[in-house]
MARBA-3410 file (N, C-alpha, C, O; in Angstrom, 1 decimal):
77
87.6,-106.4,77.6,88.0,-106.0,78.9,88.8,-107.1,79.6,88.5,-108.3,79.4 ~ 89.8,-106.7,80.3,90.6,-107.7,81.0,89.9,-108.2,82.3,89.2,-107.5,83.0 ~ 90.0,-109.5,82.5,89.4,-110.1,83.7,90.3,-109.9,84.9,91.6,-110.1,84.8 ~ 89.7,-109.7,86.1,90.5,-109.5,87.3,91.4,-110.7,87.6,92.5,-110.5,88.2 ~ 90.9,-111.9,87.3,91.7,-113.1,87.6,93.0,-113.3,86.8,93.8,-114.2,87.1
93.2,-112.4,85.8,94.4,-112.5,85.0,95.6,-111.7,85.7,96.7,-111.9,85.4 ~ 95.2,-110.9,86.7,96.2,-110.1,87.4,96.6,-110.8,88.7,95.8,-111.2,89.5 ~ 97.9,-110.9,88.9,98.5,-111.7,90.0,99.4,-110.7,90.8,99.9,-109.7,90.4 ~ 99.5,-111.1,92.1,100.4,-110.4,93.0,101.8,-110.3,92.4,102.3,-111.3,91.8 ~ 102.5,-109.2,92.7,103.9,-109.0,92.3,104.2,-108.8,90.8,105.3,-108.7,90.4
103.1,-108.7,90.0,103.3,-108.4,88.6,103.6,-106.9,88.5,103.1,-106.0,89.2 ~ 104.5,-106.6,87.5,104.9,-105.2,87.3,103.8,-104.5,86.5,103.2,-105.1,85.6 ~ 103.5,-103.3,86.8,102.5,-102.5,86.1,103.2,-101.4,85.3,104.0,-100.6,85.9 ~ 103.0,-101.4,84.0,103.6,-100.5,83.1,102.6,-99.6,82.4,101.5,-100.0,82.0 ~ 103.0,-98.4,82.3,102.1,-97.4,81.6,102.2,-97.6,80.1,103.1,-98.3,79.6
101.3,-96.9,79.4,101.3,-97.0,77.9,102.6,-96.5,77.3,103.0,-97.0,76.2 ~ 103.3,-95.6,77.9,104.6,-95.2,77.4,105.8,-96.0,77.9,106.9,-95.7,77.6 ~ 105.5,-97.2,78.5,106.5,-98.1,78.9,107.0,-97.9,80.3,107.8,-98.7,80.8 ~ 106.6,-96.8,80.9,107.2,-96.4,82.3,106.6,-97.3,83.3,105.4,-97.7,83.3 ~ 107.5,-97.7,84.3,107.1,-98.5,85.5,106.3,-97.6,86.4,106.7,-96.5,86.8
105.1,-98.0,86.8,104.2,-97.3,87.7,104.0,-98.0,89.0,103.5,-97.4,90.0 ~ 104.4,-99.2,89.1,104.2,-99.9,90.4,104.2,-101.4,90.2,104.5,-102.0,89.1 ~ 103.9,-102.1,91.3,103.9,-103.5,91.4,102.6,-103.9,92.1,102.2,-103.3,93.1 ~ 101.9,-104.9,91.5,100.6,-105.3,92.1,100.8,-105.9,93.5,101.6,-106.8,93.7 ~ 100.0,-105.3,94.4,99.9,-105.9,95.8,98.9,-107.0,95.8,99.1,-108.1,96.1
97.7,-106.6,95.3,96.5,-107.5,95.1,95.4,-106.8,94.5,95.4,-105.6,94.3 ~ 94.4,-107.5,94.1,93.2,-106.9,93.5,92.3,-106.5,94.7,92.1,-107.2,95.7 ~ 91.8,-105.3,94.6,90.9,-104.7,95.6,89.5,-104.9,95.1,89.0,-104.1,94.3 ~ 88.9,-106.0,95.5,87.6,-106.3,94.9,87.8,-106.8,93.5,88.8,-107.5,93.2 ~ 86.9,-106.5,92.5,87.0,-107.0,91.2,87.3,-105.9,90.2,87.4,-106.1,89.0
87.4,-104.6,90.7,87.5,-103.5,89.8,88.7,-102.6,90.0,88.9,-101.7,89.2 ~ 89.5,-102.9,91.0,90.7,-102.0,91.2,91.9,-102.8,91.6,91.9,-103.8,92.3 ~ 93.1,-102.4,91.1,94.4,-103.0,91.4,95.0,-102.1,92.5,95.2,-100.9,92.4 ~ 95.4,-102.8,93.6,96.1,-102.1,94.7,97.6,-102.3,94.4,98.1,-103.5,94.3 ~ 98.4,-101.2,94.4,99.8,-101.3,94.2,100.6,-101.4,95.5,100.1,-100.8,96.5
101.7,-102.0,95.5,102.5,-102.1,96.8,103.0,-100.7,97.2,103.3,-99.9,96.3 ~ 103.1,-100.5,98.5,103.6,-99.2,98.9,105.1,-99.2,98.9,105.8,-98.1,98.9 ~ 105.7,-100.4,99.0,107.2,-100.4,99.0,107.8,-100.1,97.7,109.0,-99.7,97.6 ~ 107.0,-100.1,96.6,107.5,-99.8,95.3,107.0,-98.4,94.9,107.1,-98.0,93.7 ~ 106.5,-97.6,95.8,106.0,-96.3,95.6,106.9,-95.2,96.1,107.5,-95.3,97.2
107.0,-94.1,95.3,107.9,-93.0,95.7,107.5,-92.4,97.0,108.3,-91.9,97.8 ~ 106.2,-92.3,97.3,105.7,-91.7,98.5,105.4,-92.6,99.6,104.9,-92.2,100.7 ~ 105.7,-93.9,99.4,105.5,-94.9,100.5,104.0,-95.2,100.8,103.7,-95.8,101.8 ~ 103.1,-94.9,99.8,101.7,-95.2,100.1,101.2,-96.2,99.0,101.7,-96.3,97.9 ~ 100.0,-96.8,99.4,99.3,-97.7,98.4,98.6,-96.8,97.4,98.1,-95.7,97.8
98.5,-97.2,96.2,97.7,-96.5,95.2,96.8,-97.5,94.5,97.1,-98.7,94.4 ~ 95.6,-97.0,94.1,94.6,-97.9,93.4,94.5,-97.4,92.0,94.4,-96.2,91.7 ~ 94.4,-98.4,91.1,94.2,-98.2,89.7,93.0,-98.9,89.2,92.9,-100.1,89.5 ~ 92.1,-98.3,88.5,90.9,-99.0,88.0,91.2,-100.0,87.0,92.1,-99.8,86.2 ~ 90.5,-101.1,87.0,90.8,-102.2,86.0,90.5,-101.7,84.6,91.1,-102.2,83.7
89.7,-100.7,84.5,89.4,-100.1,83.2,90.6,-99.5,82.5,90.6,-99.3,81.3 ~ 91.6,-99.2,83.3,92.9,-98.6,82.7,93.8,-99.7,82.1,94.7,-99.3,81.4 ~ 93.5,-100.9,82.3,94.3,-102.0,81.8,94.0,-102.3,80.4,92.9,-102.6,80.0 ~ 95.1,-102.2,79.6,95.0,-102.5,78.1,95.1,-104.0,77.9,94.2,-104.6,77.2 ~ 96.1,-104.6,78.5,96.3,-106.1,78.4,97.2,-106.6,79.4,97.9,-105.8,80.1
97.2,-107.9,79.6,98.1,-108.5,80.6,98.8,-109.6,79.9,98.3,-110.5,79.2 ~ 100.2,-109.6,80.1,101.0,-110.8,79.7,101.9,-111.1,81.0,101.3,-111.4,82.0 ~ 103.1,-111.0,80.9,104.0,-111.1,82.1,103.9,-109.9,83.0,104.3,-109.9,84.1 ~ 103.3,-108.8,82.4,103.1,-107.5,83.1,101.7,-107.1,82.9,101.0,-107.6,82.0 ~ 101.3,-106.1,83.7,100.0,-105.4,83.5,100.3,-104.1,82.7,101.0,-103.3,83.2
99.7,-104.0,81.5,100.0,-102.9,80.7,98.7,-102.0,80.7,97.6,-102.4,80.5 ~ 99.0,-100.7,81.0,97.9,-99.7,81.1,97.7,-99.0,79.8,98.6,-99.0,78.9 ~ 96.6,-98.3,79.6,96.3,-97.5,78.4,96.5,-96.0,78.6,96.0,-95.2,77.8 ~ 97.2,-95.7,79.7,97.5,-94.3,80.0,99.0,-94.1,80.2,99.6,-95.1,80.7 ~ 99.5,-93.0,79.9,100.9,-92.7,80.2,101.2,-92.6,81.7,100.3,-92.3,82.5
102.5,-92.7,82.1,102.8,-92.7,83.5,102.4,-91.5,84.2,102.0,-91.5,85.3 ~ 102.6,-90.3,83.6,102.3,-89.0,84.3,100.8,-89.0,84.5,100.4,-88.5,85.6 ~ 100.0,-89.4,83.6,98.5,-89.4,83.8,98.1,-90.4,84.9,97.3,-90.1,85.7 ~ 98.7,-91.6,84.9,98.4,-92.6,85.9,98.7,-92.0,87.3,97.8,-92.0,88.2 ~ 99.8,-91.4,87.5,100.2,-90.8,88.8,99.3,-89.7,89.2,99.1,-89.4,90.4
98.9,-88.9,88.2,98.0,-87.8,88.5,96.6,-88.2,88.9,95.9,-87.6,89.6 ~ 96.1,-89.4,88.3,94.7,-89.7,88.4,94.4,-90.9,89.3,93.3,-91.2,89.7 ~ 95.5,-91.7,89.8,95.2,-92.8,90.6,94.7,-92.4,92.0,94.9,-91.2,92.4 ~ 94.1,-93.3,92.7,93.6,-93.0,94.1,94.8,-93.4,95.1,95.5,-94.3,94.8 ~ 94.9,-92.6,96.1,95.9,-92.9,97.1,95.3,-93.2,98.5,94.4,-92.6,98.9
95.9,-94.3,99.1,95.5,-94.7,100.4,96.5,-94.2,101.4,97.7,-94.3,101.1 ~ 96.1,-93.7,102.5,97.1,-93.3,103.5,97.7,-94.4,104.3,98.5,-94.2,105.2
END
């Protein structure tokens, strides 16, 4: 499992299919990644569970494809 401290602000978040799904705003606690709203098509913050992270290098790589991520993430108003 990936540790929350490996994830930094402004890192690009990529889906398993290589698609861009957002940019890290910050960690929301120790179990969720909050994405920036300025990089979101709907202008809202979205939350991704840390469990979806496959690995971290210069980017945050998820274990789900982009369509699934967008369908299943949590949205903040």
